[in-house]
N, CA, C and O of each residue as an XYZ file, in Angstrom:
692
protein
N      -8.655     17.222    -15.623
C      -9.263     16.051    -14.909
C      -8.418     15.366    -13.962
O      -7.279     15.108    -14.353
N      -8.714     15.053    -12.906
C      -7.789     14.477    -11.859
C      -7.726     12.812    -12.241
O      -8.227     12.335    -13.259
N      -7.153     12.204    -11.418
C      -6.764     10.763    -11.203
C      -7.997     10.170    -11.531
O      -9.038     10.591    -11.027
N      -7.979      9.025    -12.504
C      -9.298      8.145    -12.819
C      -8.844      6.740    -12.087
O      -7.744      6.187    -12.110
N     -10.051      6.357    -11.437
C     -10.214      4.896    -10.832
C     -11.173      4.059    -11.896
O     -12.026      4.650    -12.558
N     -11.018      3.035    -11.971
C     -11.833      1.942    -12.338
C     -13.115      1.862    -11.295
O     -12.904      2.012    -10.091
N     -14.250      1.658    -11.719
C     -15.160      1.041    -10.623
C     -15.776     -0.318    -10.481
O     -16.505     -0.802    -11.347
N     -15.483     -0.872     -9.443
C     -15.617     -2.233     -9.386
C     -16.887     -2.497     -8.449
O     -17.238     -1.692     -7.586
N     -17.597     -3.811     -8.727
C     -18.551     -4.263     -7.687
C     -18.256     -4.978     -6.627
O     -17.045     -5.117     -6.455
N     -18.992     -5.516     -5.801
C     -18.775     -5.915     -4.610
C     -17.907     -7.326     -4.777
O     -17.131     -7.763     -3.928
N     -18.200     -7.920     -6.020
C     -17.195     -9.221     -6.603
C     -16.086     -8.784     -6.733
O     -15.320     -9.740     -6.851
N     -15.445     -7.639     -6.789
C     -14.326     -7.145     -7.475
C     -14.339     -7.266     -9.031
O     -13.300     -7.547     -9.628
N     -15.389     -7.076     -9.616
C     -15.290     -7.447    -11.217
C     -15.570     -5.783    -11.729
O     -16.454     -5.086    -11.232
N     -14.693     -5.348    -12.744
C     -14.867     -4.156    -13.368
C     -16.513     -3.874    -13.939
O     -17.194     -4.682    -14.571
N     -16.833     -2.761    -13.596
C     -18.287     -2.393    -14.142
C     -18.249     -1.667    -15.492
O     -19.230     -1.384    -16.179
N     -17.136     -1.445    -15.728
C     -16.980     -0.623    -16.999
C     -17.249      0.942    -16.759
O     -17.712      1.673    -17.635
N     -16.925      1.345    -15.540
C     -17.396      2.822    -15.389
C     -15.975      3.399    -14.588
O     -15.294      2.593    -13.953
N     -15.704      4.402    -14.642
C     -14.360      5.048    -13.922
C     -14.821      6.342    -13.074
O     -15.764      7.036    -13.453
N     -14.209      6.572    -12.090
C     -14.540      7.550    -11.052
C     -13.224      8.454    -10.939
O     -12.072      8.058    -10.759
N     -13.694      9.797    -11.094
C     -12.603     10.666    -10.941
C     -12.118     11.014     -9.390
O     -12.993     11.431     -8.632
N     -11.124     10.903     -9.018
C     -10.458     10.939     -7.648
C     -11.018     11.980     -7.004
O     -10.979     12.985     -7.714
N     -11.647     12.207     -5.696
C     -12.392     13.334     -5.114
C     -13.444     13.976     -5.508
O     -13.834     14.966     -4.890
N     -14.263     13.369     -6.944
C     -15.165     14.072     -7.568
C     -16.288     12.948     -7.375
O     -17.332     13.333     -6.848
N     -16.194     11.640     -7.733
C     -17.259     10.578     -8.210
C     -17.942     10.542     -6.594
O     -17.311     10.589     -5.538
N     -18.939     10.476     -6.718
C     -19.719      9.898     -5.097
C     -20.078      8.579     -5.497
O     -20.854      8.297     -6.410
N     -19.383      7.680     -4.656
C     -19.377      5.868     -5.001
C     -21.065      5.702     -4.713
O     -21.635      6.398     -3.874
N     -21.626      4.882     -5.374
C     -23.200      4.261     -5.068
C     -22.691      3.286     -4.312
O     -21.522      2.946     -4.132
N     -24.056      2.726     -3.740
C     -24.023      1.366     -3.078
C     -23.369      0.308     -3.840
O     -23.736      0.167     -5.006
N     -22.410     -0.503     -3.353
C     -21.876     -1.319     -4.212
C     -20.740     -1.374     -4.936
O     -20.141     -2.363     -5.359
N     -20.493     -0.214     -5.043
C     -19.459      0.344     -6.097
C     -17.979      0.554     -5.102
O     -17.952      1.163     -4.032
N     -16.949     -0.035     -5.687
C     -15.701      0.044     -4.993
C     -14.424      0.451     -5.867
O     -14.525      0.354     -7.090
N     -13.248      0.893     -5.311
C     -12.058      1.120     -6.139
C     -11.167      0.285     -5.639
O     -11.466     -0.332     -4.616
N      -9.860      0.090     -6.272
C      -8.784     -0.626     -5.228
C      -7.887     -0.004     -5.105
O      -7.451      0.800     -5.928
N      -7.280     -0.356     -3.658
C      -6.455      0.446     -3.023
C      -5.236     -0.738     -2.828
O      -5.501     -1.924     -2.628
N      -3.707     -0.133     -2.933
C      -2.739     -1.093     -2.843
C      -1.706     -0.619     -1.897
O      -1.395      0.562     -1.743
N      -1.104     -1.823     -1.161
C      -0.076     -1.508      0.057
C       0.840     -2.444     -0.132
O       0.549     -3.624     -0.332
N       2.210     -1.920     -0.077
C       3.396     -2.710     -0.395
C       3.825     -2.924      0.984
O       3.898     -2.008      1.803
N       4.173     -4.428      1.290
C       4.970     -4.580      2.413
C       6.229     -5.159      2.171
O       6.286     -6.316      1.755
N       7.369     -4.419      2.404
C       8.741     -5.018      1.980
C       9.126     -5.340      3.108
O       8.738     -4.753      4.118
N      10.158     -6.569      3.123
C      10.669     -6.917      4.349
C      12.210     -7.224      3.712
O      12.361     -7.556      2.537
N      13.298     -7.067      4.643
C      14.473     -7.238      4.468
C      14.774     -8.726      4.900
O      13.875     -9.428      5.363
N      16.004     -9.165      4.746
C      16.591    -10.328      5.255
C      16.646    -10.739      6.455
O      17.012    -11.856      6.818
N      16.109     -9.423      7.446
C      16.211     -9.692      8.812
C      14.863     -9.856      9.152
O      14.576    -10.105     10.323
N      13.863     -9.736      8.164
C      12.379     -9.754      8.395
C      11.693     -8.199      9.106
O      10.645     -8.063      9.738
N      12.721     -7.160      8.724
C      12.008     -5.901      9.270
C      11.275     -5.452      8.051
O      11.559     -5.850      6.921
N      10.172     -4.477      8.367
C       9.746     -3.993      7.765
C       9.944     -2.321      7.151
O       9.997     -1.345      7.900
N      10.027     -2.257      5.776
C      10.163     -0.702      5.640
C       9.096     -0.161      5.431
O       8.234     -0.365      4.577
N       9.188      0.669      6.385
C       8.147      2.334      6.611
C       8.816      3.667      5.984
O      10.011      3.880      5.778
N       7.895      4.357      5.783
C       8.151      5.879      5.467
C       7.447      6.841      5.973
O       6.248      6.595      6.110
N       7.879      8.025      6.346
C       6.960      9.042      6.827
C       6.123      9.926      5.720
O       6.659     10.503      4.774
N       4.906      9.929      5.968
C       4.231     10.770      4.995
C       4.569     12.494      5.173
O       4.490     13.119      6.231
N       4.963     13.046      3.825
C       4.788     14.363      3.994
C       3.757     15.229      4.496
O       2.553     15.016      4.353
N       4.297     16.275      5.125
C       3.149     17.022      5.961
C       1.842     17.441      5.317
O       0.723     17.478      5.829
N       2.274     17.793      3.915
C       0.917     18.039      3.343
C      -0.284     16.994      2.875
O      -1.351     17.282      2.332
N       0.120     15.958      3.176
C      -0.611     14.568      3.029
C      -1.618     14.392      4.098
O      -1.380     14.880      5.203
N      -2.554     13.843      3.916
C      -3.698     13.401      4.922
C      -2.670     12.484      5.624
O      -1.674     11.992      5.094
N      -3.123     12.317      7.058
C      -1.928     11.984      8.253
C      -0.481     12.288      7.737
O       0.447     11.480      7.684
N      -0.470     13.145      7.497
C       1.068     13.620      7.470
C       1.702     13.896      8.812
O       1.102     14.332      9.795
N       3.159     13.552      8.732
C       3.993     13.403      9.340
C       3.761     11.645     10.273
O       4.559     11.169     11.081
N       2.849     11.212      9.952
C       2.840      9.677     10.386
C       3.395      8.808      9.281
O       3.503      9.140      8.101
N       3.777      7.488      9.897
C       4.405      6.322      9.464
C       3.620      5.326      8.709
O       2.649      4.795      9.247
N       3.952      5.046      7.558
C       3.313      3.965      6.818
C       4.185      2.680      5.882
O       5.408      2.629      5.748
N       3.266      1.789      5.356
C       3.858      1.004      4.590
C       3.185      1.745      3.191
O       2.093      2.310      3.251
N       3.895      1.673      2.073
C       3.700      2.561      0.907
C       2.582      1.977      0.190
O       2.235      0.802      0.311
N       1.984      2.913     -0.625
C       0.755      2.363     -1.529
C      -0.002      3.261     -2.086
O       0.559      4.324     -2.354
N      -1.300      3.142     -2.386
C      -2.390      3.967     -3.079
C      -3.058      3.552     -3.835
O      -2.927      2.344     -4.037
N      -4.191      4.358     -4.705
C      -5.100      3.643     -5.457
C      -4.432      3.413     -6.899
O      -3.555      4.123     -7.391
N      -5.044      2.236     -7.501
C      -5.019      1.738     -8.536
C      -5.481      2.570     -9.437
O      -6.377      3.324     -9.056
N      -4.988      2.680    -10.950
C      -5.251      3.977    -11.755
C      -6.225      3.169    -12.899
O      -5.971      2.004    -13.207
N      -7.245      3.839    -13.428
C      -8.055      2.999    -14.436
C      -7.027      2.692    -15.470
O      -6.074      3.333    -15.911
N      -7.602      1.310    -15.762
C      -6.832      0.242    -16.635
C      -5.420     -0.470    -15.908
O      -4.729     -1.279    -16.527
N      -5.185     -0.130    -14.815
C      -4.109     -0.967    -14.264
C      -4.875     -2.199    -13.459
O      -6.048     -2.324    -13.107
N      -3.668     -3.089    -13.311
C      -4.288     -4.061    -12.538
C      -3.808     -3.961    -11.159
O      -2.906     -3.124    -11.157
N      -4.035     -4.517     -9.772
C      -3.506     -4.542     -8.760
C      -2.249     -4.718     -8.753
O      -1.745     -3.863     -8.025
N      -1.416     -5.455     -9.236
C      -0.005     -5.648     -9.180
C       0.713     -4.192    -10.078
O       1.691     -3.575     -9.657
N       0.145     -3.936    -11.059
C       0.741     -2.894    -11.705
C       0.589     -1.500    -10.953
O       1.468     -0.639    -10.992
N      -0.339     -1.393    -10.420
C      -0.507     -0.154     -9.213
C       0.534     -0.155     -8.334
O       1.291      0.807     -8.206
N       0.647     -1.464     -7.544
C       1.462     -1.337     -6.411
C       3.154     -1.114     -6.818
O       4.047     -0.648     -6.110
N       3.221     -1.654     -8.284
C       4.682     -1.576     -8.763
C       4.962      0.081     -8.776
O       5.938      0.670     -8.311
N       3.985      0.549     -9.345
C       3.849      1.932     -9.816
C       4.096      2.971     -8.830
O       4.734      4.013     -8.983
N       3.443      2.496     -7.702
C       3.340      3.382     -6.262
C       4.829      3.075     -5.479
O       5.474      4.051     -5.098
N       5.224      2.051     -5.307
C       6.510      1.977     -4.930
C       7.593      2.693     -5.706
O       8.633      3.127     -5.210
N       7.213      2.773     -7.062
C       8.447      3.347     -7.794
C       8.348      4.776     -7.496
O       9.390      5.409     -7.327
N       7.128      5.397     -7.408
C       6.631      6.835     -7.389
C       7.016      7.144     -6.283
O       7.699      8.168     -6.266
N       6.790      6.491     -5.015
C       6.896      7.139     -3.477
C       8.259      6.814     -3.114
O       8.841      7.789     -2.639
N       8.870      5.894     -3.174
C      10.353      5.378     -2.648
C      11.232      5.507     -3.755
O      12.338      5.988     -3.509
N      10.975      5.181     -4.909
C      12.135      5.318     -6.299
C      12.735      3.945     -6.230
O      13.964      3.890     -6.291
N      12.008      2.746     -6.102
C      12.535      1.476     -6.100
C      11.492      1.124     -6.956
O      10.285      1.330     -6.827
N      12.300      0.396     -8.118
C      11.472     -0.329     -9.128
C      11.563     -2.010     -8.752
O      12.582     -2.699     -8.813
N      10.466     -2.365     -8.427
C      10.422     -3.958     -8.269
C       9.755     -4.754     -9.956
O       9.106     -4.250    -10.873
N      10.197     -5.902     -9.784
C       9.588     -6.845    -10.899
C       8.352     -7.238    -10.731
O       8.033     -7.234     -9.542
N       7.477     -7.597    -11.496
C       6.160     -8.242    -11.116
C       6.531     -9.583    -10.270
O       6.028     -9.829     -9.173
N       7.598    -10.520    -11.011
C       7.938    -11.778    -10.228
C       8.294    -11.699     -8.884
O       8.127    -12.693     -8.178
N       8.858    -10.448     -8.316
C       9.147    -10.211     -6.886
C       7.889    -10.038     -5.881
O       7.941    -10.206     -4.662
N       6.733     -9.663     -6.641
C       5.679     -9.647     -5.602
C       4.856    -11.035     -5.296
O       4.913    -12.047     -5.996
N       4.120    -10.876     -4.164
C       3.834    -12.078     -3.658
C       2.277    -11.395     -3.220
O       2.310    -10.438     -2.447
N       1.117    -11.817     -3.645
C       0.174    -11.425     -2.818
C      -0.297    -11.960     -1.953
O      -0.462    -13.172     -2.092
N      -0.712    -11.334     -0.715
C      -0.645    -11.339      0.758
C      -2.213    -11.570      0.945
O      -2.661    -12.682      1.224
N      -2.932    -10.561      0.790
C      -4.394    -10.393      1.387
C      -5.198     -9.376      0.953
O      -4.738     -8.243      0.806
N      -6.511     -9.676      0.697
C      -7.327     -8.713      0.017
C      -8.267     -8.376      1.153
O      -8.745     -9.230      1.900
N      -8.521     -6.978      1.244
C      -9.553     -6.611      2.600
C     -10.824     -5.642      1.905
O     -10.764     -4.542      1.356
N     -11.831     -6.432      2.145
C     -13.001     -5.114      1.788
C     -13.625     -4.167      2.767
O     -14.328     -4.411      3.748
N     -13.044     -2.598      2.085
C     -13.384     -1.773      3.258
C     -14.631     -1.140      2.762
O     -14.650     -0.665      1.626
N     -15.710     -1.099      3.558
C     -17.014     -0.308      3.225
C     -17.021      1.169      4.064
O     -17.730      1.354      5.053
N     -16.237      2.039      3.574
C     -16.067      3.264      3.916
C     -16.234      4.161      2.831
O     -16.866      3.829      1.829
N     -15.504      5.713      3.016
C     -15.893      6.349      1.816
C     -14.218      6.819      1.363
O     -13.322      6.938      2.199
N     -14.085      6.986      0.271
C     -14.944      5.858     -1.039
C     -14.554      4.511     -0.396
O     -13.524      4.390      0.267
N     -15.323      3.617     -0.595
C     -15.394      2.495     -0.469
C     -14.270      1.552     -1.331
O     -14.077      1.906     -2.494
N     -13.546      0.418     -0.848
C     -12.464      0.050     -1.728
C     -12.187     -1.351     -1.220
O     -12.631     -1.686     -0.122
N     -11.498     -2.163     -1.940
C     -10.688     -3.082     -1.750
C      -9.354     -2.751     -1.532
O      -8.741     -2.105     -2.382
N      -8.873     -3.088     -0.578
C      -7.401     -3.050     -0.079
C      -6.396     -4.458     -0.597
O      -6.442     -5.472      0.100
N      -5.671     -4.435     -1.621
C      -4.803     -5.531     -1.797
C      -3.551     -5.341     -0.973
O      -2.960     -4.261     -0.941
N      -3.187     -6.332     -0.356
C      -1.748     -6.073      0.392
C      -0.529     -7.144     -0.684
O      -0.610     -8.349     -0.918
N       0.152     -6.498     -0.988
C       1.504     -7.234     -1.622
C       2.559     -7.020     -0.801
O       2.845     -6.042     -0.109
N       3.279     -8.403     -1.021
C       4.735     -8.405     -0.208
C       5.837     -8.664     -1.172
O       5.778     -9.397     -2.160
N       6.795     -8.003     -0.778
C       8.174     -7.778     -1.583
C       9.170     -8.376     -0.422
O       8.954     -8.301      0.788
N      10.202     -8.928     -0.991
C      11.431     -9.298     -0.027
C      12.668     -8.683     -0.839
O      12.815     -8.769     -2.058
N      13.391     -8.150     -0.082
C      14.405     -7.402     -0.738
C      15.297     -6.503      0.234
O      14.827     -5.509      0.789
N      16.755     -6.965      0.419
C      17.458     -5.828      0.925
C      17.757     -4.373      0.162
O      18.441     -4.275     -0.857
N      17.300     -3.587      0.651
C      17.447     -2.136      0.227
C      18.438     -1.178      0.727
O      18.392     -0.713      1.866
N      19.459     -0.850     -0.262
C      20.202      0.041      0.187
C      19.882      1.690      0.620
O      19.355      2.431     -0.209
N      20.173      2.080      1.702
C      19.523      3.595      1.778
C      19.774      4.381      0.454
O      18.717      4.448     -0.173
N      20.587      4.868     -0.053
C      20.712      5.343     -1.403
C      19.670      5.130     -2.164
O      19.217      5.958     -2.954
N      19.154      3.809     -1.937
C      18.230      3.375     -3.201
C      17.203      4.115     -3.226
O      16.806      4.433     -4.346
N      16.378      4.671     -1.917
C      15.475      5.144     -1.662
C      15.641      6.828     -1.778
O      16.516      7.415     -1.141
N      14.669      7.544     -2.693
C      14.932      8.709     -3.411
C      13.659      9.752     -3.382
O      13.740     10.914     -3.780
N      12.479      9.151     -2.849
C      11.186      9.897     -2.564
C      10.792     10.532     -4.060
O      10.151     11.582     -4.009
N      11.036     10.127     -5.080
C      10.547     10.960     -6.523
C       9.486     11.879     -6.230
O       9.713     13.074     -6.420
N       8.175     11.459     -5.724
C       7.127     12.375     -5.793
C       6.869     13.114     -4.324
O       5.774     13.484     -3.901
N       7.854     13.206     -3.810
C       7.955     13.777     -2.310
C       6.685     13.715     -1.524
O       6.412     14.687     -0.820
N       5.821     12.622     -1.563
C       4.715     11.926     -0.902
C       5.291     11.626      0.616
O       4.624     11.834      1.629
N       6.518     11.149      0.612
C       7.302     10.848      1.927
C       8.555     11.161      2.084
O       9.287     11.197      1.096
N       8.964     11.403      3.157
C      10.158     12.342      3.789
C      11.299     11.436      4.073
O      12.405     11.590      3.555
N      11.020     10.541      4.863
C      11.948      9.811      5.580
C      11.650      8.337      5.506
O      10.493      8.019      5.234
N      12.598      7.345      5.726
C      12.039      5.962      6.038
C      12.792      5.230      7.031
O      13.682      5.880      7.580
N      12.653      4.126      7.358
C      13.182      3.201      8.363
C      12.933      1.770      8.403
O      11.818      1.417      8.019
N      13.705      0.922      8.769
C      13.481     -0.365      8.845
C      12.671     -0.673     10.604
O      13.172     -0.194     11.622
N      11.742     -1.301     10.615
C      11.274     -1.637     12.053
C      10.992     -3.058     11.964
O      10.775     -3.684     10.927
N      11.021     -3.576     13.326
C      10.614     -4.916     13.645
C       9.159     -4.975     13.954
O       8.527     -4.027     14.420
N       8.657     -6.160     13.661
C       7.050     -6.276     13.818
C       6.616     -5.831     15.092
O       5.466     -5.402     15.185
N       7.553     -5.871     16.361
C       7.146     -5.206     17.819
C       7.360     -3.739     17.917
O       6.636     -2.966     18.545
N       8.641     -3.364     17.096
C       8.164     -1.885     16.911
C       7.126     -1.318     16.157
O       6.549     -0.287     16.501
N       6.758     -2.222     14.715
C       5.787     -1.472     14.180
C       4.505     -1.415     15.137
O       3.916     -0.336     15.204
N       4.062     -2.432     15.837
C       2.985     -2.492     16.630
C       2.826     -1.289     17.666
O       1.777     -0.645     17.672
N       3.813     -1.003     18.495
C       4.063     -0.228     19.463
C       3.921      0.893     18.574
O       2.813      1.384     18.791
N       4.595      1.597     17.573
C       4.435      2.845     17.124
C       2.829      2.947     16.349
O       2.321      4.048     16.134
N       2.255      1.874     16.041
C       0.676      1.947     15.851
C      -0.089      2.236     17.182
O      -0.886      3.163     17.332
N       0.256      1.331     18.112
C      -0.549      1.550     19.327
C      -0.347      3.194     19.946
O      -1.173      3.865     20.564
N       0.961      3.532     19.562
C       0.993      5.057     20.124
C       0.918      6.052     19.069
O       1.558      7.102     19.130
N       0.000      5.688     17.910
C      -0.602      6.382     16.836
C       0.400      7.242     16.144
O       0.240      8.400     15.759
N       1.544      6.429     16.040
C       2.483      6.968     14.944
C       2.426      6.388     13.358
O       3.111      6.772     12.410
N       1.565      5.517     13.373
C       1.370      5.041     12.240
C      -0.101      5.336     11.636
O      -1.076      5.459     12.377
N      -0.177      5.439     10.246
C      -1.377      5.932      9.876
C      -2.725      4.817     10.226
O      -2.611      3.611     10.012
N      -3.850      5.371     10.729
C      -5.015      4.411     11.128
C      -5.340      3.494     10.030
O      -6.041      2.537     10.357
N      -4.980      3.576      8.782
C      -5.836      2.733      7.882
C      -4.851      1.466      7.485
O      -5.201      0.634      6.648
N      -3.711      1.413      8.105
C      -2.699      0.450      7.824
C      -3.416     -0.978      7.352
O      -3.224     -1.360      6.198
N      -4.129     -1.653      8.133
C      -4.602     -2.742      7.672
C      -3.482     -3.596      7.634
O      -3.513     -4.326      6.643
N      -2.405     -3.781      8.434
C      -1.219     -4.853      8.564
C      -0.726     -4.812     10.107
O      -0.323     -3.804     10.687
N      -0.834     -6.040     10.620
C      -0.624     -6.077     11.935
C       0.287     -7.665     12.047
O       0.833     -8.260     11.118
N       0.229     -7.982     13.197
C       0.940     -9.282     13.631
C       0.394    -10.491     12.878
O       1.248    -11.350     12.658
N      -0.833    -10.751     12.434
C      -1.026    -11.725     11.855
C      -0.842    -11.751     10.590
O      -0.814    -12.824      9.987
N      -0.685    -10.559      9.968
C      -0.342    -10.337      8.761
C       1.193    -10.575      8.423
O       1.578    -11.152      7.406
N       1.934    -10.106      9.311
C       3.165    -10.312      9.397
C       3.662    -11.637      9.473
O       4.750    -11.851      8.939
N       3.035    -12.618     10.069
C       3.193    -13.969     10.356
C       2.684    -14.653      9.012
O       3.163    -15.695      8.563
N       1.810    -14.041      8.521
C       1.327    -14.802      7.369
C       2.667    -14.311      6.211
O       3.048    -15.247      5.508
N       3.133    -13.429      6.055
C       4.283    -12.986      5.150
C       5.321    -13.887      5.357
O       5.745    -14.620      4.463
N       5.793    -13.866      6.611
C       7.053    -14.730      7.030
C       6.576    -16.344      6.432
O       7.210    -16.880      5.523
N       5.709    -16.819      6.908
C       5.190    -18.241      6.358
C       5.339    -18.070      4.792
O       6.305    -18.683      4.337
N       4.591    -17.368      3.877
C       4.900    -17.247      2.494
C       5.973    -17.038      2.333
O       6.400    -17.669      1.366
N       6.971    -16.204      2.991
C       8.430    -16.004      2.092
C       9.393    -17.423      2.373
O      10.294    -17.754      1.602
N       9.040    -18.166      3.580
C       9.499    -19.471      3.887
C       9.611    -20.335      2.797
O      10.602    -20.994      2.482
N       8.382    -20.280      2.172
C       7.959    -21.265      1.179
C       8.302    -20.915     -0.410
O       8.101    -21.678     -1.355
N       8.866    -19.581     -0.480
C       9.292    -18.928     -1.522
C      10.603    -19.386     -2.224
O      11.019    -18.779     -3.211
């Protein structure tokens, strides 16, 4: 059996059902939860990684994340995903919820954007699961230019508006 996801209704409430990734056909009004981690350093640069060639959108850049597993909260899911993909362990208290986006696509989901502020040394990034192959820190201007040049995965849901929200939140922390 593959990866299992909890199924949520359009109000983001668990339905009590689960879906197997790639097998279950979502019905109208059913969703799962996807998480993305926006990691900023003290220069307010964004950490992005390059997707492994075998992945969908292989060779493109992204902010890391993925689907939460059955039984996980959104916060637990993003912390697990960042550990699996980058080898970086974050504490729950380091996470700041940034934004939720409901996406009526296939499969339909809620995407939760989580914000983390930390200076990370190059040697701390290890790519344990092999889903990413390299990383770099970019300014928001570089990020937007890369997005416009189709170097960033098209499902990113992060741009100038979200970046400014993140900077404002971090000033208050």
